[in-house]
mmCIF file of the N, C-alpha and C atoms, coordinates in Angstrom:
data_MODEL
# 
_entry.id   MODEL 
# 
loop_
_atom_site.group_PDB 
_atom_site.id 
_atom_site.type_symbol 
_atom_site.label_atom_id 
_atom_site.label_alt_id 
_atom_site.label_comp_id 
_atom_site.label_asym_id 
_atom_site.label_entity_id 
_atom_site.label_seq_id 
_atom_site.pdbx_PDB_ins_code 
_atom_site.Cartn_x 
_atom_site.Cartn_y 
_atom_site.Cartn_z 
_atom_site.occupancy 
_atom_site.B_iso_or_equiv 
_atom_site.pdbx_formal_charge 
_atom_site.auth_seq_id 
_atom_site.auth_comp_id 
_atom_site.auth_asym_id 
_atom_site.auth_atom_id 
_atom_site.pdbx_PDB_model_num 
ATOM 1   N N  . MET A 1 1  ? 13.578  5.127  11.467  1.00 0.00 ? 1  MET A N  1 
ATOM 2   C CA . MET A 1 1  ? 13.360  5.840  10.784  1.00 0.00 ? 1  MET A CA 1 
ATOM 3   C C  . MET A 1 1  ? 11.916  5.884  10.089  1.00 0.00 ? 1  MET A C  1 
ATOM 4   N N  . ASP A 1 2  ? 10.990  6.962  9.612   1.00 0.00 ? 2  ASP A N  1 
ATOM 5   C CA . ASP A 1 2  ? 9.761   6.966  9.071   1.00 0.00 ? 2  ASP A CA 1 
ATOM 6   C C  . ASP A 1 2  ? 10.068  5.975  8.032   1.00 0.00 ? 2  ASP A C  1 
ATOM 7   N N  . PRO A 1 3  ? 8.924   5.376  7.978   1.00 0.00 ? 3  PRO A N  1 
ATOM 8   C CA . PRO A 1 3  ? 8.559   4.244  6.899   1.00 0.00 ? 3  PRO A CA 1 
ATOM 9   C C  . PRO A 1 3  ? 8.835   4.958  5.293   1.00 0.00 ? 3  PRO A C  1 
ATOM 10  N N  . LYS A 1 4  ? 8.113   6.208  4.918   1.00 0.00 ? 4  LYS A N  1 
ATOM 11  C CA . LYS A 1 4  ? 8.021   6.763  4.030   1.00 0.00 ? 4  LYS A CA 1 
ATOM 12  C C  . LYS A 1 4  ? 9.295   7.302  3.472   1.00 0.00 ? 4  LYS A C  1 
ATOM 13  N N  . ILE A 1 5  ? 10.254  7.776  4.434   1.00 0.00 ? 5  ILE A N  1 
ATOM 14  C CA . ILE A 1 5  ? 11.575  8.363  4.402   1.00 0.00 ? 5  ILE A CA 1 
ATOM 15  C C  . ILE A 1 5  ? 12.138  7.202  3.952   1.00 0.00 ? 5  ILE A C  1 
ATOM 16  N N  . GLU A 1 6  ? 12.127  6.004  4.542   1.00 0.00 ? 6  GLU A N  1 
ATOM 17  C CA . GLU A 1 6  ? 13.081  4.545  3.693   1.00 0.00 ? 6  GLU A CA 1 
ATOM 18  C C  . GLU A 1 6  ? 13.105  4.069  2.840   1.00 0.00 ? 6  GLU A C  1 
ATOM 19  N N  . GLU A 1 7  ? 11.346  4.147  2.572   1.00 0.00 ? 7  GLU A N  1 
ATOM 20  C CA . GLU A 1 7  ? 10.754  4.099  1.224   1.00 0.00 ? 7  GLU A CA 1 
ATOM 21  C C  . GLU A 1 7  ? 11.877  4.569  -0.026  1.00 0.00 ? 7  GLU A C  1 
ATOM 22  N N  . ALA A 1 8  ? 11.783  6.154  0.668   1.00 0.00 ? 8  ALA A N  1 
ATOM 23  C CA . ALA A 1 8  ? 12.118  7.277  -0.474  1.00 0.00 ? 8  ALA A CA 1 
ATOM 24  C C  . ALA A 1 8  ? 13.547  7.200  -0.865  1.00 0.00 ? 8  ALA A C  1 
ATOM 25  N N  . THR A 1 9  ? 14.115  6.945  0.691   1.00 0.00 ? 9  THR A N  1 
ATOM 26  C CA . THR A 1 9  ? 15.731  6.322  0.125   1.00 0.00 ? 9  THR A CA 1 
ATOM 27  C C  . THR A 1 9  ? 16.054  5.276  -0.296  1.00 0.00 ? 9  THR A C  1 
ATOM 28  N N  . GLY A 1 10 ? 15.288  4.179  -0.053  1.00 0.00 ? 10 GLY A N  1 
ATOM 29  C CA . GLY A 1 10 ? 15.669  3.151  -0.867  1.00 0.00 ? 10 GLY A CA 1 
ATOM 30  C C  . GLY A 1 10 ? 15.134  3.278  -2.212  1.00 0.00 ? 10 GLY A C  1 
ATOM 31  N N  . ARG A 1 11 ? 14.390  4.184  -3.157  1.00 0.00 ? 11 ARG A N  1 
ATOM 32  C CA . ARG A 1 11 ? 14.111  4.591  -4.531  1.00 0.00 ? 11 ARG A CA 1 
ATOM 33  C C  . ARG A 1 11 ? 15.017  5.214  -4.878  1.00 0.00 ? 11 ARG A C  1 
ATOM 34  N N  . VAL A 1 12 ? 16.154  5.877  -4.108  1.00 0.00 ? 12 VAL A N  1 
ATOM 35  C CA . VAL A 1 12 ? 16.808  6.731  -4.421  1.00 0.00 ? 12 VAL A CA 1 
ATOM 36  C C  . VAL A 1 12 ? 17.918  6.177  -4.403  1.00 0.00 ? 12 VAL A C  1 
ATOM 37  N N  . LYS A 1 13 ? 18.395  4.531  -3.752  1.00 0.00 ? 13 LYS A N  1 
ATOM 38  C CA . LYS A 1 13 ? 19.637  4.104  -4.174  1.00 0.00 ? 13 LYS A CA 1 
ATOM 39  C C  . LYS A 1 13 ? 19.077  3.165  -4.743  1.00 0.00 ? 13 LYS A C  1 
ATOM 40  N N  . GLU A 1 14 ? 17.962  2.547  -5.198  1.00 0.00 ? 14 GLU A N  1 
ATOM 41  C CA . GLU A 1 14 ? 17.805  1.474  -6.419  1.00 0.00 ? 14 GLU A CA 1 
ATOM 42  C C  . GLU A 1 14 ? 18.072  2.546  -7.748  1.00 0.00 ? 14 GLU A C  1 
ATOM 43  N N  . ALA A 1 15 ? 17.886  3.584  -7.596  1.00 0.00 ? 15 ALA A N  1 
ATOM 44  C CA . ALA A 1 15 ? 17.938  4.133  -8.670  1.00 0.00 ? 15 ALA A CA 1 
ATOM 45  C C  . ALA A 1 15 ? 19.751  4.631  -9.163  1.00 0.00 ? 15 ALA A C  1 
ATOM 46  N N  . ALA A 1 16 ? 19.946  4.980  -8.053  1.00 0.00 ? 16 ALA A N  1 
ATOM 47  C CA . ALA A 1 16 ? 21.908  5.146  -8.138  1.00 0.00 ? 16 ALA A CA 1 
ATOM 48  C C  . ALA A 1 16 ? 22.716  4.252  -8.584  1.00 0.00 ? 16 ALA A C  1 
ATOM 49  N N  . GLY A 1 17 ? 21.819  2.483  -7.710  1.00 0.00 ? 17 GLY A N  1 
ATOM 50  C CA . GLY A 1 17 ? 22.706  1.649  -8.283  1.00 0.00 ? 17 GLY A CA 1 
ATOM 51  C C  . GLY A 1 17 ? 22.580  1.130  -9.727  1.00 0.00 ? 17 GLY A C  1 
ATOM 52  N N  . ALA A 1 18 ? 21.140  1.470  -10.288 1.00 0.00 ? 18 ALA A N  1 
ATOM 53  C CA . ALA A 1 18 ? 21.053  0.823  -11.425 1.00 0.00 ? 18 ALA A CA 1 
ATOM 54  C C  . ALA A 1 18 ? 21.574  2.014  -12.211 1.00 0.00 ? 18 ALA A C  1 
ATOM 55  N N  . LEU A 1 19 ? 21.914  3.400  -12.538 1.00 0.00 ? 19 LEU A N  1 
ATOM 56  C CA . LEU A 1 19 ? 22.630  4.183  -13.394 1.00 0.00 ? 19 LEU A CA 1 
ATOM 57  C C  . LEU A 1 19 ? 23.943  3.966  -12.982 1.00 0.00 ? 19 LEU A C  1 
ATOM 58  N N  . THR A 1 20 ? 24.585  3.371  -12.083 1.00 0.00 ? 20 THR A N  1 
ATOM 59  C CA . THR A 1 20 ? 25.666  3.484  -12.239 1.00 0.00 ? 20 THR A CA 1 
ATOM 60  C C  . THR A 1 20 ? 26.403  1.770  -12.271 1.00 0.00 ? 20 THR A C  1 
ATOM 61  N N  . GLY A 1 21 ? 25.170  0.806  -12.363 1.00 0.00 ? 21 GLY A N  1 
ATOM 62  C CA . GLY A 1 21 ? 25.368  -0.216 -12.361 1.00 0.00 ? 21 GLY A CA 1 
ATOM 63  C C  . GLY A 1 21 ? 26.198  -1.463 -11.161 1.00 0.00 ? 21 GLY A C  1 
ATOM 64  N N  . ASP A 1 22 ? 25.947  -0.357 -9.829  1.00 0.00 ? 22 ASP A N  1 
ATOM 65  C CA . ASP A 1 22 ? 26.147  -1.134 -8.805  1.00 0.00 ? 22 ASP A CA 1 
ATOM 66  C C  . ASP A 1 22 ? 25.396  -2.120 -8.439  1.00 0.00 ? 22 ASP A C  1 
ATOM 67  N N  . GLU A 1 23 ? 24.927  -3.057 -8.463  1.00 0.00 ? 23 GLU A N  1 
ATOM 68  C CA . GLU A 1 23 ? 23.845  -3.952 -8.377  1.00 0.00 ? 23 GLU A CA 1 
ATOM 69  C C  . GLU A 1 23 ? 23.814  -4.295 -6.778  1.00 0.00 ? 23 GLU A C  1 
ATOM 70  N N  . ASP A 1 24 ? 25.013  -4.140 -5.841  1.00 0.00 ? 24 ASP A N  1 
ATOM 71  C CA . ASP A 1 24 ? 24.945  -4.317 -4.244  1.00 0.00 ? 24 ASP A CA 1 
ATOM 72  C C  . ASP A 1 24 ? 23.864  -3.033 -3.878  1.00 0.00 ? 24 ASP A C  1 
ATOM 73  N N  . LEU A 1 25 ? 24.268  -2.088 -4.374  1.00 0.00 ? 25 LEU A N  1 
ATOM 74  C CA . LEU A 1 25 ? 23.306  -0.610 -3.832  1.00 0.00 ? 25 LEU A CA 1 
ATOM 75  C C  . LEU A 1 25 ? 22.030  -0.707 -4.388  1.00 0.00 ? 25 LEU A C  1 
ATOM 76  N N  . LYS A 1 26 ? 21.767  -1.568 -5.761  1.00 0.00 ? 26 LYS A N  1 
ATOM 77  C CA . LYS A 1 26 ? 20.419  -1.268 -6.399  1.00 0.00 ? 26 LYS A CA 1 
ATOM 78  C C  . LYS A 1 26 ? 19.829  -2.609 -5.406  1.00 0.00 ? 26 LYS A C  1 
ATOM 79  N N  . ALA A 1 27 ? 20.200  -3.499 -5.048  1.00 0.00 ? 27 ALA A N  1 
ATOM 80  C CA . ALA A 1 27 ? 19.022  -4.488 -4.089  1.00 0.00 ? 27 ALA A CA 1 
ATOM 81  C C  . ALA A 1 27 ? 18.986  -3.867 -2.801  1.00 0.00 ? 27 ALA A C  1 
ATOM 82  N N  . LYS A 1 28 ? 19.800  -3.102 -2.257  1.00 0.00 ? 28 LYS A N  1 
ATOM 83  C CA . LYS A 1 28 ? 19.990  -2.857 -0.895  1.00 0.00 ? 28 LYS A CA 1 
ATOM 84  C C  . LYS A 1 28 ? 18.502  -1.571 -0.754  1.00 0.00 ? 28 LYS A C  1 
ATOM 85  N N  . GLY A 1 29 ? 18.688  -0.846 -2.271  1.00 0.00 ? 29 GLY A N  1 
ATOM 86  C CA . GLY A 1 29 ? 17.458  0.230  -2.405  1.00 0.00 ? 29 GLY A CA 1 
ATOM 87  C C  . GLY A 1 29 ? 16.451  -0.705 -2.282  1.00 0.00 ? 29 GLY A C  1 
ATOM 88  N N  . GLN A 1 30 ? 16.445  -1.819 -2.939  1.00 0.00 ? 30 GLN A N  1 
ATOM 89  C CA . GLN A 1 30 ? 15.042  -2.631 -3.463  1.00 0.00 ? 30 GLN A CA 1 
ATOM 90  C C  . GLN A 1 30 ? 14.739  -3.206 -1.768  1.00 0.00 ? 30 GLN A C  1 
ATOM 91  N N  . ALA A 1 31 ? 15.993  -3.567 -0.915  1.00 0.00 ? 31 ALA A N  1 
ATOM 92  C CA . ALA A 1 31 ? 15.265  -3.910 0.279   1.00 0.00 ? 31 ALA A CA 1 
ATOM 93  C C  . ALA A 1 31 ? 14.489  -2.953 1.341   1.00 0.00 ? 31 ALA A C  1 
ATOM 94  N N  . GLU A 1 32 ? 15.607  -1.732 1.326   1.00 0.00 ? 32 GLU A N  1 
ATOM 95  C CA . GLU A 1 32 ? 14.853  -0.658 1.998   1.00 0.00 ? 32 GLU A CA 1 
ATOM 96  C C  . GLU A 1 32 ? 13.054  -0.554 1.623   1.00 0.00 ? 32 GLU A C  1 
ATOM 97  N N  . GLN A 1 33 ? 13.261  -0.805 0.288   1.00 0.00 ? 33 GLN A N  1 
ATOM 98  C CA . GLN A 1 33 ? 11.551  -0.302 -0.013  1.00 0.00 ? 33 GLN A CA 1 
ATOM 99  C C  . GLN A 1 33 ? 10.837  -1.186 0.488   1.00 0.00 ? 33 GLN A C  1 
ATOM 100 N N  . ALA A 1 34 ? 11.166  -2.622 0.258   1.00 0.00 ? 34 ALA A N  1 
ATOM 101 C CA . ALA A 1 34 ? 10.162  -3.647 0.916   1.00 0.00 ? 34 ALA A CA 1 
ATOM 102 C C  . ALA A 1 34 ? 10.209  -3.622 2.246   1.00 0.00 ? 34 ALA A C  1 
ATOM 103 N N  . SER A 1 35 ? 10.881  -3.306 2.970   1.00 0.00 ? 35 SER A N  1 
ATOM 104 C CA . SER A 1 35 ? 11.019  -2.840 4.697   1.00 0.00 ? 35 SER A CA 1 
ATOM 105 C C  . SER A 1 35 ? 10.231  -2.026 4.959   1.00 0.00 ? 35 SER A C  1 
ATOM 106 N N  . ALA A 1 36 ? 9.995   -0.546 4.328   1.00 0.00 ? 36 ALA A N  1 
ATOM 107 C CA . ALA A 1 36 ? 9.289   0.435  4.276   1.00 0.00 ? 36 ALA A CA 1 
ATOM 108 C C  . ALA A 1 36 ? 7.974   0.201  4.064   1.00 0.00 ? 36 ALA A C  1 
ATOM 109 N N  . LYS A 1 37 ? 7.716   -0.579 3.038   1.00 0.00 ? 37 LYS A N  1 
ATOM 110 C CA . LYS A 1 37 ? 6.081   -1.057 2.832   1.00 0.00 ? 37 LYS A CA 1 
ATOM 111 C C  . LYS A 1 37 ? 5.637   -2.081 4.024   1.00 0.00 ? 37 LYS A C  1 
ATOM 112 N N  . ALA A 1 38 ? 6.406   -3.162 4.175   1.00 0.00 ? 38 ALA A N  1 
ATOM 113 C CA . ALA A 1 38 ? 6.250   -3.953 5.242   1.00 0.00 ? 38 ALA A CA 1 
ATOM 114 C C  . ALA A 1 38 ? 5.755   -3.365 6.740   1.00 0.00 ? 38 ALA A C  1 
ATOM 115 N N  . GLN A 1 39 ? 6.871   -1.941 6.890   1.00 0.00 ? 39 GLN A N  1 
ATOM 116 C CA . GLN A 1 39 ? 6.726   -1.165 8.385   1.00 0.00 ? 39 GLN A CA 1 
ATOM 117 C C  . GLN A 1 39 ? 5.258   -0.690 7.797   1.00 0.00 ? 39 GLN A C  1 
ATOM 118 N N  . GLN A 1 40 ? 4.658   0.078  7.011   1.00 0.00 ? 40 GLN A N  1 
ATOM 119 C CA . GLN A 1 40 ? 3.520   0.621  6.672   1.00 0.00 ? 40 GLN A CA 1 
ATOM 120 C C  . GLN A 1 40 ? 2.294   -0.497 6.860   1.00 0.00 ? 40 GLN A C  1 
ATOM 121 N N  . ALA A 1 41 ? 2.839   -1.452 6.127   1.00 0.00 ? 41 ALA A N  1 
ATOM 122 C CA . ALA A 1 41 ? 1.265   -2.354 6.492   1.00 0.00 ? 41 ALA A CA 1 
ATOM 123 C C  . ALA A 1 41 ? 1.214   -2.884 7.723   1.00 0.00 ? 41 ALA A C  1 
ATOM 124 N N  . LEU A 1 42 ? 2.143   -3.079 8.933   1.00 0.00 ? 42 LEU A N  1 
ATOM 125 C CA . LEU A 1 42 ? 1.967   -3.007 10.031  1.00 0.00 ? 42 LEU A CA 1 
ATOM 126 C C  . LEU A 1 42 ? 1.675   -2.220 10.881  1.00 0.00 ? 42 LEU A C  1 
ATOM 127 N N  . ASP A 1 43 ? 1.888   -0.922 10.436  1.00 0.00 ? 43 ASP A N  1 
ATOM 128 C CA . ASP A 1 43 ? 1.510   0.013  11.205  1.00 0.00 ? 43 ASP A CA 1 
ATOM 129 C C  . ASP A 1 43 ? -0.081  0.149  11.022  1.00 0.00 ? 43 ASP A C  1 
ATOM 130 N N  . ASP A 1 44 ? -0.316  0.135  9.968   1.00 0.00 ? 44 ASP A N  1 
ATOM 131 C CA . ASP A 1 44 ? -1.985  -0.058 8.865   1.00 0.00 ? 44 ASP A CA 1 
ATOM 132 C C  . ASP A 1 44 ? -2.624  -0.868 10.216  1.00 0.00 ? 44 ASP A C  1 
ATOM 133 N N  . VAL A 1 45 ? -2.341  -2.136 10.093  1.00 0.00 ? 45 VAL A N  1 
ATOM 134 C CA . VAL A 1 45 ? -2.582  -3.190 11.408  1.00 0.00 ? 45 VAL A CA 1 
ATOM 135 C C  . VAL A 1 45 ? -2.615  -2.701 12.578  1.00 0.00 ? 45 VAL A C  1 
ATOM 136 N N  . ALA A 1 46 ? -1.584  -2.102 12.803  1.00 0.00 ? 46 ALA A N  1 
ATOM 137 C CA . ALA A 1 46 ? -1.893  -1.785 14.208  1.00 0.00 ? 46 ALA A CA 1 
ATOM 138 C C  . ALA A 1 46 ? -2.929  -0.942 14.805  1.00 0.00 ? 46 ALA A C  1 
ATOM 139 N N  . ASP A 1 47 ? -3.144  0.053  13.548  1.00 0.00 ? 47 ASP A N  1 
ATOM 140 C CA . ASP A 1 47 ? -4.077  1.479  13.750  1.00 0.00 ? 47 ASP A CA 1 
ATOM 141 C C  . ASP A 1 47 ? -5.472  0.587  13.674  1.00 0.00 ? 47 ASP A C  1 
ATOM 142 N N  . LYS A 1 48 ? -5.845  -0.461 12.793  1.00 0.00 ? 48 LYS A N  1 
ATOM 143 C CA . LYS A 1 48 ? -6.906  -0.880 13.193  1.00 0.00 ? 48 LYS A CA 1 
ATOM 144 C C  . LYS A 1 48 ? -7.068  -1.660 14.013  1.00 0.00 ? 48 LYS A C  1 
ATOM 145 N N  . ALA A 1 49 ? -6.164  -2.385 14.340  1.00 0.00 ? 49 ALA A N  1 
ATOM 146 C CA . ALA A 1 49 ? -6.615  -2.771 15.747  1.00 0.00 ? 49 ALA A CA 1 
ATOM 147 C C  . ALA A 1 49 ? -6.985  -2.024 16.891  1.00 0.00 ? 49 ALA A C  1 
ATOM 148 N N  . LYS A 1 50 ? -6.569  -1.188 16.899  1.00 0.00 ? 50 LYS A N  1 
ATOM 149 C CA . LYS A 1 50 ? -6.334  -0.125 18.076  1.00 0.00 ? 50 LYS A CA 1 
ATOM 150 C C  . LYS A 1 50 ? -8.078  0.704  18.082  1.00 0.00 ? 50 LYS A C  1 
ATOM 151 N N  . ASP A 1 51 ? -8.399  0.778  16.413  1.00 0.00 ? 51 ASP A N  1 
ATOM 152 C CA . ASP A 1 51 ? -10.189 1.186  16.167  1.00 0.00 ? 51 ASP A CA 1 
ATOM 153 C C  . ASP A 1 51 ? -10.673 0.138  16.649  1.00 0.00 ? 51 ASP A C  1 
ATOM 154 N N  . ALA A 1 52 ? -10.509 -1.110 16.461  1.00 0.00 ? 52 ALA A N  1 
ATOM 155 C CA . ALA A 1 52 ? -10.792 -2.514 16.791  1.00 0.00 ? 52 ALA A CA 1 
ATOM 156 C C  . ALA A 1 52 ? -11.541 -2.765 18.224  1.00 0.00 ? 52 ALA A C  1 
ATOM 157 N N  . VAL A 1 53 ? -10.425 -2.172 18.837  1.00 0.00 ? 53 VAL A N  1 
ATOM 158 C CA . VAL A 1 53 ? -10.369 -2.218 20.568  1.00 0.00 ? 53 VAL A CA 1 
ATOM 159 C C  . VAL A 1 53 ? -11.399 -1.596 21.194  1.00 0.00 ? 53 VAL A C  1 
ATOM 160 N N  . LYS A 1 54 ? -11.144 -0.052 20.647  1.00 0.00 ? 54 LYS A N  1 
ATOM 161 C CA . LYS A 1 54 ? -12.239 0.832  20.687  1.00 0.00 ? 54 LYS A CA 1 
ATOM 162 C C  . LYS A 1 54 ? -13.157 0.726  20.670  1.00 0.00 ? 54 LYS A C  1 
ATOM 163 N N  . SER A 1 55 ? -13.946 0.463  19.582  1.00 0.00 ? 55 SER A N  1 
ATOM 164 C CA . SER A 1 55 ? -14.974 0.364  19.469  1.00 0.00 ? 55 SER A CA 1 
ATOM 165 C C  . SER A 1 55 ? -15.744 -0.796 20.363  1.00 0.00 ? 55 SER A C  1 
ATOM 166 N N  . ALA A 1 56 ? -15.041 -1.645 20.414  1.00 0.00 ? 56 ALA A N  1 
ATOM 167 C CA . ALA A 1 56 ? -15.454 -3.234 21.469  1.00 0.00 ? 56 ALA A CA 1 
ATOM 168 C C  . ALA A 1 56 ? -15.643 -2.537 23.005  1.00 0.00 ? 56 ALA A C  1 
ATOM 169 N N  . ALA A 1 57 ? -14.540 -1.551 23.679  1.00 0.00 ? 57 ALA A N  1 
ATOM 170 C CA . ALA A 1 57 ? -14.881 -0.968 24.566  1.00 0.00 ? 57 ALA A CA 1 
ATOM 171 C C  . ALA A 1 57 ? -16.227 0.135  24.932  1.00 0.00 ? 57 ALA A C  1 
ATOM 172 N N  . ASP A 1 58 ? -16.309 0.761  23.405  1.00 0.00 ? 58 ASP A N  1 
ATOM 173 C CA . ASP A 1 58 ? -17.285 1.811  23.446  1.00 0.00 ? 58 ASP A CA 1 
ATOM 174 C C  . ASP A 1 58 ? -18.837 0.966  23.673  1.00 0.00 ? 58 ASP A C  1 
ATOM 175 N N  . ALA A 1 59 ? -18.715 0.192  22.740  1.00 0.00 ? 59 ALA A N  1 
ATOM 176 C CA . ALA A 1 59 ? -20.023 -1.064 22.775  1.00 0.00 ? 59 ALA A CA 1 
ATOM 177 C C  . ALA A 1 59 ? -20.136 -1.084 24.283  1.00 0.00 ? 59 ALA A C  1 
ATOM 178 N N  . ALA A 1 60 ? -19.228 -1.990 24.885  1.00 0.00 ? 60 ALA A N  1 
ATOM 179 C CA . ALA A 1 60 ? -18.951 -2.757 26.086  1.00 0.00 ? 60 ALA A CA 1 
ATOM 180 C C  . ALA A 1 60 ? -19.968 -1.751 27.163  1.00 0.00 ? 60 ALA A C  1 
ATOM 181 N N  . GLU A 1 61 ? -19.386 -0.246 27.105  1.00 0.00 ? 61 GLU A N  1 
ATOM 182 C CA . GLU A 1 61 ? -19.833 0.579  27.768  1.00 0.00 ? 61 GLU A CA 1 
ATOM 183 C C  . GLU A 1 61 ? -21.065 0.935  27.931  1.00 0.00 ? 61 GLU A C  1 
ATOM 184 N N  . GLY A 1 62 ? -21.429 0.894  26.555  1.00 0.00 ? 62 GLY A N  1 
ATOM 185 C CA . GLY A 1 62 ? -22.801 1.324  26.248  1.00 0.00 ? 62 GLY A CA 1 
ATOM 186 C C  . GLY A 1 62 ? -23.645 0.066  27.220  1.00 0.00 ? 62 GLY A C  1 
ATOM 187 N N  . VAL A 1 63 ? -23.040 -1.156 26.475  1.00 0.00 ? 63 VAL A N  1 
ATOM 188 C CA . VAL A 1 63 ? -23.887 -2.161 27.583  1.00 0.00 ? 63 VAL A CA 1 
ATOM 189 C C  . VAL A 1 63 ? -24.288 -1.940 28.897  1.00 0.00 ? 63 VAL A C  1 
ATOM 190 N N  . ILE A 1 64 ? -23.281 -1.795 29.231  1.00 0.00 ? 64 ILE A N  1 
ATOM 191 C CA . ILE A 1 64 ? -23.262 -1.536 31.108  1.00 0.00 ? 64 ILE A CA 1 
ATOM 192 C C  . ILE A 1 64 ? -23.923 -0.563 31.460  1.00 0.00 ? 64 ILE A C  1 
ATOM 193 N N  . ASP A 1 65 ? -24.043 0.398  30.566  1.00 0.00 ? 65 ASP A N  1 
ATOM 194 C CA . ASP A 1 65 ? -25.343 1.897  31.079  1.00 0.00 ? 65 ASP A CA 1 
ATOM 195 C C  . ASP A 1 65 ? -26.265 1.566  30.893  1.00 0.00 ? 65 ASP A C  1 
ATOM 196 N N  . SER A 1 66 ? -26.351 0.519  29.865  1.00 0.00 ? 66 SER A N  1 
ATOM 197 C CA . SER A 1 66 ? -27.906 -0.131 29.588  1.00 0.00 ? 66 SER A CA 1 
ATOM 198 C C  . SER A 1 66 ? -28.162 -0.715 30.901  1.00 0.00 ? 66 SER A C  1 
ATOM 199 N N  . VAL A 1 67 ? -27.520 -1.943 31.465  1.00 0.00 ? 67 VAL A N  1 
ATOM 200 C CA . VAL A 1 67 ? -27.797 -2.474 32.530  1.00 0.00 ? 67 VAL A CA 1 
ATOM 201 C C  . VAL A 1 67 ? -28.023 -1.785 33.791  1.00 0.00 ? 67 VAL A C  1 
ATOM 202 N N  . LYS A 1 68 ? -26.967 -1.060 33.788  1.00 0.00 ? 68 LYS A N  1 
ATOM 203 C CA . LYS A 1 68 ? -27.037 -0.224 35.203  1.00 0.00 ? 68 LYS A CA 1 
ATOM 204 C C  . LYS A 1 68 ? -28.775 0.536  34.925  1.00 0.00 ? 68 LYS A C  1 
ATOM 205 N N  . GLU A 1 69 ? -29.225 1.030  34.102  1.00 0.00 ? 69 GLU A N  1 
ATOM 206 C CA . GLU A 1 69 ? -30.592 1.644  34.141  1.00 0.00 ? 69 GLU A CA 1 
ATOM 207 C C  . GLU A 1 69 ? -31.406 0.907  33.910  1.00 0.00 ? 69 GLU A C  1 
ATOM 208 N N  . LYS A 1 70 ? -31.292 -0.404 33.573  1.00 0.00 ? 70 LYS A N  1 
ATOM 209 C CA . LYS A 1 70 ? -32.972 -1.421 34.233  1.00 0.00 ? 70 LYS A CA 1 
ATOM 210 C C  . LYS A 1 70 ? -32.691 -1.790 35.318  1.00 0.00 ? 70 LYS A C  1 
ATOM 211 N N  . LEU A 1 71 ? -31.172 -1.588 36.046  1.00 0.00 ? 71 LEU A N  1 
ATOM 212 C CA . LEU A 1 71 ? -31.708 -2.162 37.449  1.00 0.00 ? 71 LEU A CA 1 
ATOM 213 C C  . LEU A 1 71 ? -31.710 -0.944 38.338  1.00 0.00 ? 71 LEU A C  1 
ATOM 214 N N  . SER A 1 72 ? -31.898 0.310  38.311  1.00 0.00 ? 72 SER A N  1 
ATOM 215 C CA . SER A 1 72 ? -31.812 1.140  39.012  1.00 0.00 ? 72 SER A CA 1 
ATOM 216 C C  . SER A 1 72 ? -33.713 1.561  39.111  1.00 0.00 ? 72 SER A C  1 
# 
């Protein structure tokens, strides 16, 4: 499930639990929100890692091209 949808679902469950006095539902909603936020953070880290790897690969390619030019 998309983390944003999971977070929204968690909010609804938390609110429903609070309105009805169902502490289990409220806690489940809070747990879903926390899980969704953690997944979003992991997704952000993965995206940043991918960007860093791409930047490093691009830089390495530039160095290789430069060395090839000097050797030619």
